[in-house]
ZAKOL-556280 format. One record per residue (C-alpha): residue in one letter; x, y, z. Coordinates in steps of 0.05 Angstrom, whole numbers, padded with zeros to 5 digits, always signed. Layout:
<pts>
aXYZ/...
</pts>
This chain:
<pts>
m+00293-00223-00251/t+00311-00267-00311/a+00359-00313-00274/q+00367-00367-00317/l+00378-00318-00378/t+00433-00295-00342/p+00490-00281-00396/h+00556-00323-00387/g+00618-00346-00420/a+00598-00421-00420/e+00590-00464-00489/k+00536-00507-00505/v+00567-00576-00508/r+00537-00653-00498/l+00574-00697-00459/r+00556-00772-00459/g+00497-00755-00488/l+00474-00696-00440/a+00456-00626-00462/a+00512-00587-00416/l+00542-00510-00406/r+00607-00517-00389/t+00656-00457-00383/p+00729-00451-00412/a+00789-00488-00387/p+00837-00485-00358/a+00822-00489-00280/k+00846-00530-00220/a+00777-00562-00211/t+00715-00584-00243/a+00641-00572-00214/v+00582-00607-00236/l+00516-00583-00230/v+00457-00622-00231/p+00395-00579-00217/g+00327-00601-00196/y+00261-00624-00214/t+00231-00586-00280/g+00297-00552-00276/s+00359-00552-00328/k+00423-00528-00329/e+00406-00452-00342/d+00381-00456-00271/f+00460-00444-00257/a+00474-00385-00303/p+00479-00342-00249/l+00538-00377-00223/l+00579-00399-00276/d+00623-00341-00295/g+00633-00331-00222/l+00662-00408-00213/a+00706-00402-00271/d+00736-00338-00234/g+00740-00380-00178/g+00781-00421-00208/f+00732-00486-00224/r+00711-00508-00297/a+00635-00507-00289/v+00593-00562-00321/a+00518-00548-00311/i+00472-00602-00344/d+00410-00628-00361/l+00390-00693-00331/p+00356-00745-00386/g+00294-00722-00405/q+00302-00651-00386/f+00300-00599-00432/e+00359-00619-00484/s+00372-00678-00459/p+00333-00741-00490/g+00311-00792-00444/p+00288-00864-00451/p+00205-00879-00444/d+00217-00916-00377/e+00193-00882-00323/e+00242-00930-00273/a+00298-00893-00306/y+00288-00826-00271/l+00283-00849-00206/p+00357-00820-00162/s+00389-00879-00158/a+00382-00891-00241/l+00404-00827-00257/g+00456-00829-00206/s+00492-00889-00249/v+00484-00829-00305/v+00518-00778-00272/a+00568-00825-00236/g+00587-00842-00311/l+00587-00762-00328/v+00635-00753-00268/e+00688-00804-00289/e+00700-00768-00353/v+00702-00705-00344/e+00768-00667-00320/g+00780-00683-00241/p+00785-00668-00188/v+00710-00661-00190/v+00666-00628-00139/l+00597-00641-00150/l+00529-00602-00130/g+00455-00622-00132/h+00397-00578-00120/s+00337-00602-00098/f+00320-00669-00129/g+00383-00665-00158/g+00417-00673-00084/l+00382-00735-00082/v+00409-00761-00154/a+00476-00730-00133/r+00478-00766-00068/a+00460-00827-00112/a+00525-00815-00162/v+00574-00814-00099/l+00538-00884-00076/a+00549-00913-00141/g+00623-00889-00139/a+00629-00831-00162/p+00703-00802-00158/v+00681-00740-00130/a+00732-00690-00079/g+00665-00672-00044/l+00589-00665-00051/t+00548-00616-00042/l+00475-00612-00024/l+00428-00550-00040/d+00360-00547-00023/s+00357-00620-00016/g+00338-00670+00040/p+00345-00736+00064/g+00295-00774+00024/e+00224-00760+00001/l+00190-00691-00003/p+00155-00681+00060/a+00078-00660+00075/g+00063-00600+00043/a+00040-00561-00021/r+00106-00580-00060/r+00080-00653-00051/d+00004-00640-00066/a+00020-00616-00129/l+00065-00674-00151/g-00006-00715-00128/a-00046-00669-00167/g-00019-00659-00232/e+00005-00735-00243/p-00068-00751-00265/v-00069-00687-00308/l-00001-00709-00345/r-00023-00777-00353/q-00088-00760-00378/s-00079-00694-00423/g-00004-00686-00440/l+00044-00631-00413/d+00011-00563-00449/e-00048-00573-00404/v-00004-00583-00346/y+00031-00529-00351/r-00032-00488-00367/v-00053-00505-00295/r+00016-00484-00269/e+00010-00419-00300/q-00058-00403-00266/v-00029-00426-00204/s+00032-00385-00212/a-00007-00318-00234/r-00031-00317-00157/s+00036-00296-00139/p+00063-00225-00139/l+00129-00249-00175/w+00092-00277-00234/a+00065-00203-00250/t+00132-00178-00249/m+00164-00231-00288/p+00192-00203-00356/a+00158-00237-00411/d+00227-00270-00439/l+00233-00305-00375/k+00166-00334-00378/d+00174-00358-00449/f+00236-00393-00432/l+00203-00431-00378/r+00151-00446-00419/l+00199-00478-00469/r+00237-00516-00416/f+00175-00549-00391/l+00141-00565-00451/a+00208-00600-00478/s+00205-00645-00422/s+00196-00713-00421/p+00131-00742-00388/a+00163-00802-00375/g+00222-00763-00335/l+00164-00718-00304/l+00126-00778-00278/g+00187-00816-00260/m+00227-00755-00220/a+00159-00747-00184/r+00144-00815-00162/g+00223-00809-00136/l+00202-00742-00097/r+00150-00774-00071/t+00189-00852-00052/e+00265-00832-00040/p+00285-00862+00024/d+00333-00830+00071/r+00405-00857+00058/v+00444-00813+00094/d+00479-00853+00142/e+00505-00891+00069/l+00526-00818+00046/a+00565-00809+00113/a+00593-00881+00119/t+00631-00870+00044/g+00672-00812+00076/v+00666-00764+00023/p+00672-00690+00051/t+00602-00655+00044/l+00568-00594+00053/v+00495-00574+00058/v+00463-00507+00041/a+00396-00482+00046/g+00357-00420+00024/e+00338-00386+00097/l+00259-00391+00067/d+00270-00463+00036/d+00189-00488+00030/a+00208-00559+00003/w+00258-00595+00057/s+00257-00546+00116/v+00314-00510+00143/p+00317-00551+00200/s+00316-00617+00171/q+00372-00600+00123/r+00407-00577+00187/e+00397-00644+00223/m+00418-00678+00165/a+00484-00642+00161/a+00493-00669+00233/r+00488-00731+00212/l+00534-00726+00160/g+00586-00688+00206/a+00580-00638+00148/p+00580-00564+00154/f+00516-00521+00149/e+00500-00456+00112/v+00433-00418+00108/i+00433-00370+00046/p+00398-00305+00070/g+00350-00273+00018/a+00333-00338-00014/a+00277-00394-00008/h+00290-00456-00045/s+00339-00432-00099/p+00397-00396-00076/n+00429-00407-00148/t+00372-00356-00176/e+00357-00314-00114/n+00422-00297-00083/p+00473-00322-00119/a+00525-00281-00102/a+00526-00306-00033/l+00513-00374-00054/l+00576-00370-00093/r+00626-00343-00031/v+00593-00403+00011/l+00607-00454-00051/l+00691-00431-00066/a+00702-00429+00003/a+00682-00506+00023/w+00706-00528-00040/r+00777-00497-00042/e+00782-00526+00028/w+00768-00598+00001/l+00822-00586-00057/a+00877-00558-00009/
</pts>
């Protein structure tokens, strides 16, 4: 699958210094899409035209330090609360009303944006959790990667990542152009950004009750095979928020690339209800 390379009608723009993909106006509302750790705006490529056809102007961003967005050298600037303030500033400047979606680590950031006062009509948490990553392979990989990054740099970290990925049957069938893109994207990352975001993934507190207190309409969505935050933990988070919970079949941690059609149906239904 070449999901991140899916053709679309969005244009590349810069908004408040952030690289973004933006679909054409006019639209009834704007959807701001925030990617996860080591991700980028291209992770939402399969959704962009569908959102535009559904009446939403999509704005998918690279967070500071990701791919084509520059970022500061301070690791503290990449914790969810700091990045949330950046996203809140962006939301204030785009044409509203705005619905905000955060995927994985981007969910922690999007939540922080709402807590920082971002004026949104609703928030979608996609394969994200109540706080730090739980124990498991993904958290272990963050801990193992940090000393390699600090001592040997991005190239060595990516070499190790490719070695691990090569054990998966999916890697053997992945098109060469997608492998090239993933390598280019990772090597364009800010080392400070990777380190700071990884720290956030290992230290972010549970802020679900704070979010619930805002009264902002929220939707929680998980791939049925998510291996980051468990599906039951996301269901529990939705219950604490008084929010609907949707499971995307045929998807794991990234329904936006693994089953975008099913995800799109869920998003459009919820977002139209918020705006009705």
